[in-house]
N, C-alpha and C positions, 0 to 999 in steps of 0.2 A: 504494500500500500504506500502510495506516495502522496505528498501534499499537492493541491491543485496548482496549475500554472495560472498566473494572474497577468492580464494585460492592463496596463495603466495608461489611460489616454490623457496626456498633458504632463509636462515636466516642470511645472511651477512648484511652489512651496509644498502644497499638499501631495502632489505626485511624487516629488523627491522624498518627502518624509515617509510615505507609504512604501516606496521601493527600498529605502534604507531599512525600515522596520521589517519588511518581509525578508530581505536578504539576511538580516541579523538572526532571523528565526528559521532559516533554511528553506524558505518558500521561494520557488522559482517565479520570476516576474520579468516583464519587459515594459519599458516606458516607450510609448509612441508619441513623439512631440512634433507638432506642426512646424515649428520654427527650424531654422538651419543650425541652431546651437543654443546652449544655455546662455541666455542673456536677459538682462532686466535694465530698466532705467536706473539712473544714478540717484533717484529719490530715496529718502530715508524711510525706515520702518522701525517701529518699536514692538516688542513682543512682551506680553503680560506674564505675571507669575504662573498662571495656570499653563501657559504655553511652555514655559521652562520645565515644569514638572512633567508634562507630556513628552518633551524632548528627552529627558533623562530616562523615561520608561521605554521610549522607542529604542534608544541605544545611547549609552553615556557618551559615545563619540559625537553624537549630534549636538549635545549640549556643550561639549568641550569646543567643538568647531564654532558654535555660535558665540561663545565667550571670547574666542580668539579674534572674532571679526567685529565685535561691537565697540561702541564708544562709551566709556564710563560716564555715568550721570554727573552733571555738574552739582546737582542737589537731588536727593531722593524724594522729590515731590512733583506732583502735578500742581501747577500754579495758574489760577485763572485771574485775569485782570479785566476790570471794566474798561475796555478799550474805547468805548464810545463817550462816556460822560466825564470820567474822573481820572483815568489812567492809574487808579489805585488797585492794589491787590484785593480781590474779593474772597478768595478761599485757597487753602493749600491742602492737598490730600497726600498723606504719606504713602509712599510706595513700598516701604520696607527697605532693608539694606540692599543696595544695588538692584532695586526692583524696576521693572519695565525698562530695561535697557534696549538699545537698538543701534542702528548704524545705517550705512548705505545698503539698500536692498540687494544691489548687484553683488557686493562683496560677501554678504551673508549667504546668498544663494550659491555662489561659486564655492564657498567653503564647504557647504553641504554636498555639492555635486562630487567633490573629490573623495567622498566617503564610499562612493559606489565603485565596484571593480571595473577596471578598464577592459578586461577580457569579457567575452561572451556577448558583446554588443547589447548590454542591458538597456542602453538608451539608443533608440533609433530616431534620427532626425529627418525632417522633411516628410513626415507622415501625417497628412491631414485626413482625419476620419470622414468617410462619406457614407458608410453603411455598416449595419450590424445584422447578423443573421443568427438568431438564438432558437435553435430547434432542439426539442427534447431528445436526449439520448446521443447527441452529437456535440462536439465542441462548438463554442460560439465562434463565428467567423467575422473578422473585421476586414472591411475593404477601405482602401485609401485612394486619394485622388491621383496618385501616380500609377494606378493600375495594379498595385500589389495587394496581397491578402495576408492575413495572419489568423491563427486560431488560439483560443485560450479556454480554460474552464470557467473563468470569471473575468468580467470586464469591469473596471472601475473608472468611471468618468471623473477626472480631475481637471477638466478642460475649461474651467472658469465660467463667468456669468453668461457667456454666449455658448454654453456647452452644446456641442453637436451630439454628444452621447445622450444628453437629456432630451433633445428634440427628436432624435431617432426612436427613443424608447417610449417617451411620454407624449410626444406631439408638440407642435409649435405653440399651442395655447399656453403652455407653461414656460413663459419667457420673461426676462427681466423688463422692467419699465423704468422710465426716468423718475428719479426721486425729487426733481425740481431743485437740485443743487448742482452747481458746477464749480470747478476749482482751477487755480493756477498753482504750479509748483516750481521751485527752483532750489538749487544748492549753490551757495556762494562762499567765498573765502571768509573765514571768521574775522579777519582784519577789516574787510569791507563791511561786514555786518556791524562791527563795533562802531564804525564811523557813522552808521545810519541810526542805530538804536541804543548805543551805549554798551559798556563792558558787561554789566550784570545781565542785561536782557539777552546778550549774545552768548552767555556762558552756560546757560542751562535751559530747561524746557519751560516755555510760557505759552499760555493760551489766552487769546484776546476775544472777549465776548461783546456783542452789541446788536443793534437793529439790523436784521436781515443778512448778516454775514458774520464770519468769525475767522480767526487766523491762529495758526500754531507754528512755533519755531522751536528747534532743538538742535544741538550739536551732533555732527556725524564725522566720519573719517578721523577718529581719534581726537576730535576737537578742532581739527584744521578747517572744517567747513560747517556752515549752518544750513540746516534743511528748513525750507519755508513752504507752508501750505496755506493758501488763501481760499476760503470757501464762500460762495456767494449764492444767495437764494434767487431762484428764477421761476416765477409763477407760470410762465408760458410752456408750451410743448417744446420738446427737443426735436430738431429737424436734421435729417441727414441719413445717409446710408454708406456702408463701407465695411471693411474687415477690421476686426478689433483685437487688440491685445488687452488683457484684463488683469488688474491687480486689485483685489479686495473691492470690486465694484467700480473701479476707476477705468474708463474706457478710452483707448487711444487709437485713432484711425491709422492704418498703414496701406490698405489697398481696397479694391472693390469686391464686395460680396453682398448680395441682395438681403434685405430685411435685417441688417445689423446697424445699430446706431453708431454714430461716429463723433469724433471731435476733429478739430483742425486748429489752425493758428488763431489765437485770440489777440487781444490788445491790452497792454497795461492800463490804457486809459479806461477800460471797462472797470478794472479794480479801483482805479483812482476815483471814478465816479461813485462806486458803491461805498467807498470809505471816505468820501469827501467831507463829512461832518464829524469824523472820528478824531481821536487824540493824536498828537504828533508822533508818538512812538509807532502806532499802527501804520500811519502814513509812511513812516520810515521803512517798515517791513515791506509795504507795497512798492516802495521805490527800488527795492532789491530785485524785483521781477524784471526780466528782459522786456524790451519794448513790444515784442510779439511772442508771448509765451504760448505754449500749447494750452488749449482750453479743454479740460477733461470733464466729461459728464459723469455724474454719479448715478449708477443704476442699482436696483436691488430687486429681490424676489417677493416683496411684500404683497403685491397685488395678485400675483399668479403663482402661489406656492405649489410645488408638486405634492401630491397626497401621500407619497411614500418615497423613501430614498432607494428603494430597490424594486425591480420588476424582472422576473425571470432570473437570469444569472448576470444581470447588469445592475450595478450599484453606483450611486452618485456620492461624491465627497467634496468638501470645500465649497467654493463659490458655485460650482455646478449644482449643488444641492440647495444651498441657502445663502446666496449672495446678499451681503448687507453693505451699508455705507461704512466708511472708515471712522466714523465719529466716536466710537468707543475703543478703537484700536484693537479689535478682537477678531476680525475676520480671518486673518492668517492663523492666529492661535487656535481658533475653532477648527480650521482645516487640519492643524497638527493633532488636535484631539481626535478628529475623525480618523486620521491615519493610524494613530496608536490603537484605537479600538479595532479597526479593520485588520491590521497586522496581527493583533492578538487572536482574534476570532478565526482568521483564515489559517493561522498556524495550528489551530486546534482541529482542523478539518482534514482527516486522512481520507483520501478518495483516489481510486484508480480509474474512475469513469468520469465522463463529462457532466453528469447530472447526478445529484444525490440528495436525499432528505437532509443530511447533516449540513451540506453546503447551503441549501435554501434556508435552513433554520438559522445558520450563522448570519446570513445576509439580512434576514428579517429581524434578528435580535439587534444587529447594528442599527437598522432604521428605527426600531421601536425605542431604543435607548437614546439615540441622538436627536430625534425629531423635536421634542418639546423645547429643549435647551437652545437648539440652533434657530428654530423659528422665533423664539422669544428675542434672540439677538437682533433679528431683522427689524422688528418693531421697536426695540429698545434703542437702536441706533437712530431711528427717525425721531424718537422722543428726545434723545440727547441733543441732536442738532436744533430742535425746537428750544431747548433750554439755552444753548449757546447763543442763539439768534433772537432771543427775547420774544418768542411768539406769545408767551404769557408773561407780561412784564412783572407781575406780582411774584413769579418764581424766578425769572431770569435775572432781574435787577436786585432782588433782595438776597443778600449773601447767605442768610440763614436758610431760607427756603431753597436756594440753589444748591447749597452744600448738602442738604438732606436729600434732595431729589437725585443728584448726580452720584452721591457716594454709594447708596445702596445698589445702584446698577453696576458700578465698577466692582463692588465687593462680590456681587453674585457671579460675575465673570471670574474673578481671581480666586475666590475661595471654593473651588470645585473639588469634590472628592474623586480624584482620578482612579484610585484603586477601587472605590465603590462602583464606579462606572464599569470597570472591567469585570468585577464580580457579578454585578447584576446582569450584564450581557451574556456572560458565560452560562449563567443559570438559565436564562431564556433560551439560549441556543441548544440546551440539552432537552428541552421540552418538545 
């Protein structure tokens, strides 16, 4: 009896984490990645305490690689500033010692990719999924746009918010929609940032709240650079079509494909207009954007959630299952949690055939255990941006009300019983 062979569609954070977890447990797998190589934008990312616990349980080497790539915190706090009216600190939330660290997304992803073996062609690039054939009693067949095919006992769609695996299995009705937020991002030398916003504001993580927009800044590249995210409310529809790269619900256009939303070049003047009545420090942040920054639309799965994360022998993970906005900094971490649970359950499935009761039970247990928590995040991320952007001024502008509303959401994300998740799912899988 041998463990099942797993095909992983997508080589982003969730796909890499799953492959590493399966490899560490002796489960055969192959990643099929649409791009020509492992690459990400230079933007920053932070990973929360629950994500670090999941990394350690996937493989201690994952956590060690993360720690080698991150930028130490300037201060171990989330700090929210009233960027609109006063420029005063509203609230500080302690992250724990060295909590919620991060760095440049590209550097972290590359450090993880190195953990996979070079032999065996475990990652195949240039493989854009176009078809899935899941017939009982036979391996699942994957077909790709280059005319090639592959087979596997299980297919895991880790292919982001515009998941082709999701649309092939569940249909196009279950697709992401515009959350009516878009953003600009940039990474600038710390010395440049200091000149614009001051030494302290450039030295650690700050979040600026106010009417209809917000901004986040934090050091990356071992403190040599400052990551900038400027998020702006947009009540109108999002227009456009094209092919997309997706990171935690952030969509970037790179070529034409029907029925996919896009972004393109924006203008710093759009951000300057949105923040025209704000305090000087936030205007300084906006001044650090290039004149024509990429304009990123934020999509999520709130309006069209899939009813389950598994159907047949195809299962969804990460953004493909539950894309959320980036406002609670948890999308990537939840994908890592998904990968941990899937790797654990699939390692428990001994099977010598392409279809088995134990395999289906494992996939259903994964879906049942992950569904409520991950769907909650999609809504909670919308709630968080409402707080940051003062939709309800009584909560957004009042420091006590804001701290109460935002703290319990972060703690629900961070204080998760990872071992309990594994135990519960394993029990379900045996039934």
